[in-house]
N, C-alpha and C positions, 0 to 999 in steps of 0.2 A: 521562608525558613521552615524547617520541619520541627516537630515537637522536640527533637533532640538538639535543635539549634543549628543543624546543617542546612546548607542551601538546597532548595528544591531543584532537581535536575530538569532540564528543558524537556518538553514532550517529545516522544518518538514520533516521527512523521511516517505514517503508514499509508501505502497505496494498496487498496483492496480491489481486486478484479473478480467479480462473480456475477453470473447472469441469473442467479436465483435471488429475487428481491428479499424474501424472508430471511434467508441465511445472511445476505449482505447486511441487512438491517440489524440482525442479532449481533453479528461480529462488530459492526460499527458502534453500536451502543455499548457493548462489552468493553471495547478498547477505549472509547471516549470517556467512559465512566472512570477509567483508570488514568485519565489525564493525557491520553495520546491524541495527536491530531490525525484524523482519518479522512482520506479522500477515497470515495467509492466510485468505481466505474463498472460498466456492464460487460465489457469484452476486452480482448487483447489489443485491438487497435486503439481503443480509448485509453488503455493503460500506457501504451507507447506515447500517445499524444500528451497525456498528463505528465509523463516523465520529462517531456521536452520543456515544459513550462515551470516545473517545480522539482526540487531535490527531495528525495525520500530516503529515509533510513532503512526501511524494510518494505517488502512487498509480499502480499498474500495473493497468489495467483491460482485461480481455478484451473484445473487440468483440462477441462473441456468447456470452452466458451465459443460463441460465434466470433467471426472476424479475428481469428488467431487465438489459440489456446495459451495457457500459461507457459508451456514448454517452448512454444514459438517466441513468446515475449522474452523469455530468459535467453534463448539463443540470439535474438536480435540485440539485446542489451550487451551480451558478451562480445558479439561481432562489432558493435559500435565503438569499442575501445574506451568507453567511458562508464565502466561499471561502478556501482555504488561502493563506497569505501567500507 
């Protein structure tokens, strides 16, 4: 319950794909400190693999990563016919 008596919303499940370790760590700490569940991967292929095993509410995708950039990941998700709601 919150201070106002309302229910606490469930955490947002975030998939974060970034090949810059310092930036990924900063974003992970920022989001986790606000109660979100964060999964960090290093590249586009790992983002697609992570998405196969877990449902995410939102994804932060680096535009330039090895093994498939964020735009490629987005394209593959859309082609897959199973986009996030």
